[in-house]
ROLUM-71888 format. One record per residue (C-alpha): residue number from 1; x, y, z; residue in one letter. Coordinates in Angstrom, 3 decimals. Last residue first. Example, Ala and Ser with C-alpha at 12.3 -4.5 7.8 and 13.67 -1.06 7.14 Angstrom:
BEGIN
NODE, seq, xx, yy, zz, type
NODE, 2, 13.670, -1.060, 7.140, s
NODE, 1, 12.300, -4.500, 7.800, a
//
This chain:
BEGIN
NODE, seq, xx, yy, zz, type
NODE, 135, 19.215, -1.870, 32.241, t
NODE, 134, 17.967, -1.057, 28.752, p
NODE, 133, 17.399, -4.082, 26.484, t
NODE, 132, 19.362, -4.504, 23.312, g
NODE, 131, 20.762, -2.028, 20.847, s
NODE, 130, 20.296, 1.718, 20.938, t
NODE, 129, 20.526, 4.059, 17.989, q
NODE, 128, 21.603, 7.505, 19.223, l
NODE, 127, 20.780, 10.671, 17.299, n
NODE, 126, 22.251, 13.839, 18.840, y
NODE, 125, 20.874, 17.159, 17.618, t
NODE, 124, 23.009, 20.277, 17.579, c
NODE, 123, 22.658, 24.004, 17.981, k
NODE, 122, 24.860, 26.998, 17.193, v
NODE, 121, 23.268, 29.907, 19.037, g
NODE, 120, 20.639, 32.071, 17.389, d
NODE, 119, 20.457, 35.462, 15.663, g
NODE, 118, 21.250, 34.078, 12.214, v
NODE, 117, 20.973, 30.305, 12.086, a
NODE, 116, 23.411, 27.416, 12.473, i
NODE, 115, 22.391, 23.795, 12.751, s
NODE, 114, 24.474, 20.752, 13.630, k
NODE, 113, 23.516, 17.089, 13.278, d
NODE, 112, 25.262, 14.411, 15.336, l
NODE, 111, 24.761, 10.694, 14.731, g
NODE, 110, 25.751, 7.697, 16.837, v
NODE, 109, 25.129, 3.985, 16.262, g
NODE, 108, 25.546, 1.036, 18.639, a
NODE, 107, 24.278, 2.618, 21.845, v
NODE, 106, 23.902, 0.245, 24.790, i
NODE, 105, 21.254, 1.829, 26.992, y
NODE, 104, 21.277, 2.556, 30.728, i
NODE, 103, 18.029, 3.678, 32.339, d
NODE, 102, 18.194, 5.865, 35.429, s
NODE, 101, 15.977, 6.857, 38.345, t
NODE, 100, 16.979, 9.647, 40.709, p
NODE, 99, 15.577, 9.054, 44.199, s
NODE, 98, 12.557, 11.275, 44.831, a
NODE, 97, 12.433, 12.144, 41.102, d
NODE, 96, 14.870, 13.449, 38.490, v
NODE, 95, 15.163, 11.187, 35.458, y
NODE, 94, 18.589, 9.991, 34.402, t
NODE, 93, 19.238, 8.726, 30.879, v
NODE, 92, 22.427, 6.698, 30.573, k
NODE, 91, 24.564, 5.996, 27.532, f
NODE, 90, 26.756, 2.915, 27.195, n
NODE, 89, 29.052, 2.650, 24.192, r
NODE, 88, 29.228, 0.405, 21.129, a
NODE, 87, 32.156, 1.515, 18.955, l
NODE, 86, 32.147, 3.395, 15.700, p
NODE, 85, 35.402, 5.205, 14.813, a
NODE, 84, 34.497, 8.496, 13.104, k
NODE, 83, 31.027, 8.686, 14.625, i
NODE, 82, 32.222, 7.553, 18.050, l
NODE, 81, 34.891, 10.316, 17.915, a
NODE, 80, 32.077, 12.883, 17.641, e
NODE, 79, 30.745, 11.615, 20.980, i
NODE, 78, 34.150, 12.020, 22.608, n
NODE, 77, 34.488, 15.539, 21.146, q
NODE, 76, 31.075, 16.405, 22.591, i
NODE, 75, 32.275, 15.298, 26.024, v
NODE, 74, 35.560, 17.210, 25.583, t
NODE, 73, 33.815, 20.523, 24.827, d
NODE, 72, 35.785, 22.545, 22.251, d
NODE, 71, 33.255, 21.995, 19.421, p
NODE, 70, 30.482, 23.550, 21.563, d
NODE, 69, 26.990, 22.834, 20.236, y
NODE, 68, 23.851, 23.863, 22.122, l
NODE, 67, 21.189, 21.281, 22.726, g
NODE, 66, 18.901, 18.680, 21.275, e
NODE, 65, 18.636, 15.041, 22.249, a
NODE, 64, 17.570, 11.951, 20.382, s
NODE, 63, 17.416, 8.428, 21.717, i
NODE, 62, 16.308, 5.649, 19.395, t
NODE, 61, 14.508, 2.710, 20.911, p
NODE, 60, 15.217, -1.024, 20.595, a
NODE, 59, 12.425, -3.066, 19.023, t
NODE, 58, 11.167, -5.764, 21.369, t
NODE, 57, 11.009, -9.501, 20.895, n
NODE, 56, 8.589, -12.154, 22.181, g
NODE, 55, 7.014, -12.408, 18.749, t
NODE, 54, 3.663, -11.152, 20.007, p
NODE, 53, 0.520, -12.147, 18.120, d
NODE, 52, -1.391, -10.209, 15.479, h
NODE, 51, -4.881, -10.543, 14.060, t
NODE, 50, -6.355, -8.710, 11.100, e
NODE, 49, -10.038, -7.881, 11.481, h
NODE, 48, -12.695, -9.685, 9.451, v
NODE, 47, -12.517, -12.787, 11.647, p
NODE, 46, -10.734, -16.013, 10.767, g
NODE, 45, -11.214, -18.650, 8.038, d
NODE, 44, -8.317, -17.416, 5.927, l
NODE, 43, -6.057, -16.864, 8.943, v
NODE, 42, -4.562, -13.656, 10.312, t
NODE, 41, -1.514, -14.213, 12.515, s
NODE, 40, 0.530, -11.195, 11.435, a
NODE, 39, 3.640, -11.133, 13.591, w
NODE, 38, 4.210, -8.838, 16.527, t
NODE, 37, 6.941, -6.656, 17.983, t
NODE, 36, 7.101, -5.030, 21.411, s
NODE, 35, 7.910, -1.369, 21.176, a
NODE, 34, 10.715, 1.108, 21.782, e
NODE, 33, 10.469, 3.683, 19.006, g
NODE, 32, 11.185, 6.816, 20.974, s
NODE, 31, 13.401, 8.268, 23.679, i
NODE, 30, 13.532, 12.069, 23.515, s
NODE, 29, 15.808, 14.503, 25.345, i
NODE, 28, 15.490, 18.295, 25.272, s
NODE, 27, 17.441, 21.516, 25.952, t
NODE, 26, 20.882, 19.973, 26.412, l
NODE, 25, 23.823, 22.219, 27.378, q
NODE, 24, 26.319, 19.529, 28.363, p
NODE, 23, 26.299, 15.758, 27.810, i
NODE, 22, 26.635, 14.403, 31.326, a
NODE, 21, 29.605, 12.151, 32.122, t
NODE, 20, 29.237, 8.542, 33.245, y
NODE, 19, 32.701, 7.278, 34.207, t
NODE, 18, 34.086, 3.962, 32.938, s
NODE, 17, 36.552, 5.686, 30.564, s
NODE, 16, 33.775, 7.821, 29.049, i
NODE, 15, 30.277, 6.387, 29.539, d
NODE, 14, 27.854, 8.951, 28.121, v
NODE, 13, 25.205, 10.826, 30.097, l
NODE, 12, 21.808, 12.218, 29.189, l
NODE, 11, 20.272, 14.302, 31.957, s
NODE, 10, 17.132, 15.188, 33.862, s
NODE, 9, 17.612, 18.219, 36.111, g
NODE, 8, 14.558, 20.097, 34.885, k
NODE, 7, 12.174, 17.499, 33.453, s
NODE, 6, 10.061, 17.405, 36.582, k
NODE, 5, 8.515, 14.235, 37.896, i
NODE, 4, 4.840, 13.766, 38.568, k
NODE, 3, 4.286, 10.799, 40.824, n
NODE, 2, 1.269, 8.605, 40.187, a
NODE, 1, -1.457, 8.438, 42.813, m
//
């Protein structure tokens, strides 16, 4: 039977000076777009349906996370610095289960959107474009 793991306690961490530090105040984390790639292998004398074969490559995922924004937080300041001076950096997603499981991604591109609304806290969305295979 498959384990059911809770989302509470999962985290997104950034490598700052060789130490993984959790991004604070997150409300959600999403990893999407990772997929094996194919090439169209349809031939003129083939079946009605299109055919595809694997290329042997995989598209790297994008990680997005939403949370509360604090401009004075040093972790958030480090992430904002990656926007102003781009540099590939390791990010780690940790899932909470019997023995915490983690995937480490090389992130080549960083984005940070902020939203402000009446009657709500200042929120932000992190957009992280990964590169390569997670470890």
